[in-house]
C-alpha positions, -999 to 999 in steps of 0.1 A, spaced: 428 740 -3 413 775 3 431 783 -32 413 756 -50 382 769 -36 391 803 -44 399 787 -79 366 770 -84 344 797 -76 357 820 -103 358 795 -126 320 791 -119 316 827 -123 332 829 -157 315 802 -169 280 817 -157 272 777 -142 241 775 -117 243 747 -95 211 724 -101 184 727 -78 181 696 -54 154 691 -36 140 661 -15 112 652 6 118 655 42 96 635 66 88 640 104 100 622 129 69 593 123 81 592 89 45 601 73 46 639 73 57 656 40 69 691 39 45 717 19 61 720 -11 59 679 -15 19 687 -15 21 709 -47 38 681 -70 11 679 -98 35 660 -127 64 634 -119 84 621 -144 100 586 -130 130 572 -149 130 535 -139 157 508 -139 162 473 -124 176 492 -91 180 527 -92 151 552 -97 151 588 -103 121 608 -95 116 645 -110 84 664 -99 71 701 -109 43 718 -93 10 733 -118 37 760 -128 58 737 -142 84 748 -117 106 718 -104 98 706 -67 110 674 -59 141 654 -72 150 623 -55 165 588 -62 152 559 -47 159 524 -44 136 494 -61 123 488 -24 114 526 -16 95 533 -47 64 519 -39 64 532 -2 75 568 -15 42 574 -41 22 560 -14 26 590 7 23 612 -22 -7 630 -30 -28 618 -64 -7 630 -95 4 620 -130 34 600 -133 51 598 -169 72 569 -176 90 553 -206 72 523 -221 103 503 -215 112 470 -196 89 470 -164 72 499 -174 37 482 -173 44 467 -139 52 498 -123 21 516 -142 -2 489 -127 12 495 -92 7 532 -90 -23 530 -107 -34 511 -76 -23 540 -53 -40 567 -70 -21 580 -94 -25 586 -132 3 571 -151 12 577 -186 36 559 -208 56 576 -235 73 559 -263 109 566 -256 119 580 -288 93 606 -284 113 615 -248 146 618 -263 144 656 -279 138 669 -245 171 654 -229 194 684 -222 228 678 -227 243 651 -206 227 618 -206 219 608 -171 192 594 -147 186 629 -137 181 642 -170 161 614 -182 134 620 -153 133 657 -164 128 652 -200 98 626 -192 82 653 -170 84 679 -194 74 653 -221 44 639 -204 28 674 -202 29 683 -238 -11 686 -253 1 665 -286 20 639 -270 11 598 -278 9 577 -249 10 538 -247 -18 520 -231 -10 502 -198 -13 463 -203 -32 439 -183 -12 410 -164 -32 385 -189 -18 405 -219 15 401 -210 11 365 -204 -5 361 -237 25 382 -253 56 360 -226 39 332 -248 46 345 -282 83 360 -269 90 326 -257 79 307 -287 97 332 -308 130 328 -291 125 289 -293 120 293 -331 152 315 -334 174 289 -314 158 260 -337 172 279 -369 206 288 -351 209 252 -344 197 239 -379 222 262 -398 252 251 -375 242 215 -384 242 220 -419 278 241 -415 294 211 -399 279 180 -419 290 204 -448 325 198 -439 323 163 -445 304 164 -479 271 160 -463 243 185 -476 203 186 -483 183 208 -496 165 239 -479 140 239 -455 135 223 -420 120 195 -438 153 185 -449 166 179 -418 157 141 -415 177 139 -450 206 149 -431 200 129 -400 200 99 -422 228 105 -443 246 110 -409 236 75 -398 246 59 -428 282 77 -431 312 54 -424 339 65 -398 361 75 -424 334 100 -436 324 112 -399 349 110 -373 334 93 -338 341 125 -319 322 147 -349 295 121 -349 286 124 -312 290 163 -315 266 163 -345 241 138 -328 237 159 -296 229 192 -320 197 168 -334 187 158 -303 190 198 -293 168 203 -323 140 178 -314 140 193 -278 135 229 -293 109 216 -315 90 199 -284 90 233 -266 79 251 -292 48 230 -301 43 230 -261 40 267 -262 20 267 -294 -6 247 -276 -8 271 -245 -13 300 -273 -42 277 -286 -59 274 -257 -59 309 -249 -72 316 -283 -99 294 -281 -109 311 -250 -111 349 -263 -138 359 -285 -120 387 -301 -92 363 -309 -118 344 -324 -131 370 -344 -101 379 -360 -91 343 -369 -117 348 -395 -100 371 -414 -80 355 -444 -41 355 -435 -44 352 -399 -46 327 -378 -45 317 -338 -8 330 -337 -16 362 -350 -48 369 -338 -36 362 -304 -8 384 -308 -30 413 -320 -52 414 -295 -26 409 -265 -8 439 -278 -35 464 -289 -64 450 -268 -93 467 -283 -73 493 -307 -92 523 -297 -61 542 -288 -59 545 -326 -75 573 -343 -81 551 -376 -71 521 -391 -43 543 -409 -29 552 -375 -29 513 -365 -10 506 -399 16 531 -393 20 519 -360 27 485 -376 56 502 -398 32 493 -428 29 528 -443 54 545 -466 79 567 -449 78 602 -463 103 630 -467 90 664 -475 103 699 -481 88 727 -497 69 714 -528 89 681 -531 80 654 -517 94 617 -517 76 587 -508 97 558 -501 96 521 -484 74 509 -456 91 527 -422 92 491 -405 87 509 -374 64 497 -342 64 458 -335 86 438 -355 70 405 -343 34 419 -353 44 431 -386 61 399 -397 32 376 -385 10 401 -408 32 399 -439 38 359 -433 -1 356 -435 -5 380 -466 25 359 -485 3 327 -483 -28 348 -498 -2 362 -525 5 326 -533 -31 314 -539 -31 337 -571 -8 310 -584 -33 282 -577 -59 270 -602 -94 271 -594 -93 295 -561 -118 322 -563 -100 355 -558 -113 391 -552 -101 411 -585 -85 438 -566 -58 411 -552 -56 393 -590 -48 431 -604 -23 438 -575 -1 407 -583 -3 412 -619 11 447 -616 36 444 -585 62 421 -576 51 395 -551 67 413 -518 52 445 -530 17 431 -533 22 408 -499 29 444 -481 -2 459 -495 -24 432 -485 -7 429 -450 -16 469 -447 -50 461 -457 -54 434 -434 -42 454 -405 -67 479 -412 -94 454 -414 -82 443 -377 -83 478 -364 -120 482 -375 -132 448 -361 -113 458 -330 -123 490 -320 -163 482 -333 -158 444 -318 -176 434 -354 -174 402 -370 -156 395 -401 -178 398 -436 -163 376 -461 -161 381 -495 -182 364 -521 -179 365 -559 -214 378 -559 -200 409 -542 -183 418 -576 -212 415 -597 
């Protein structure tokens, strides 16, 4: 064993390796006293998880003075005994919950998008390295932060996530039904409205066409689709109730292409929108702005970045497609710019442009608490 220790010391010397600083808080006999170095903590990087949390703290000079691993039950008590400081966390699962809890304890919590933390991770991917990277990133003067969501905001977003999950499950079940019935020669047109045609053809098919074993299995899938539809409609009713009680959501619903679902999701996700400097920043956050690649004098503008919240972007583009579809209807008064846009660009491109414009209108109305001013043909005169 002595030879092994000598070999290890020689290897560490040759590799010029420095042992990491391991500093932890030490409490007195009563469990309330904290050593002097803990009082100098000015900024903390907190790597959160389900059960294990990693803390990395630095002083005013940026020197590490605290490194500690905590269990879930120890986190609140640990920060309650610390003096108020800046706490940085990645904006991931349960981050908003812990941000609210630590804010109640007097700390200033800053949530950082995970992609902005990754460049600060040194070499290996560990909890300690992540906490150190968060602590380094939270102190950058140009860092962008995520506003902390309230409980009511997250409640509405939970309704939207639940509805989206139910719709995906319904779509998957319908696709399974089509595939199974296609094996027995029973097909129908596209769309959920054609599902009743498949149900009717199944009921009319004899045992030679669809055996009893397959009929029972397929019938259970039809029942599952009906249950998913009922649950999705119940969740939509709850979203509509919240929408009717929220003034900002009702104002957004006056915008063409935005209904109660989109309006409530936007208000719950971005609040008053003042965290964005301009409407273009908001549209860029939604992934509706072009991706730019530039080097020197060469600049290439590509397709939209598709970054940010995919759910919000999907809702806006669906609403924009409905507006673009109005150009094909006779007798509908359209804005001149929309008719000209559809005339020179493909429908998907035009719909994306309309969604971009709608996003800018949404930001203006949220940040200024303004009402929507509808367009009339007299404005074009």
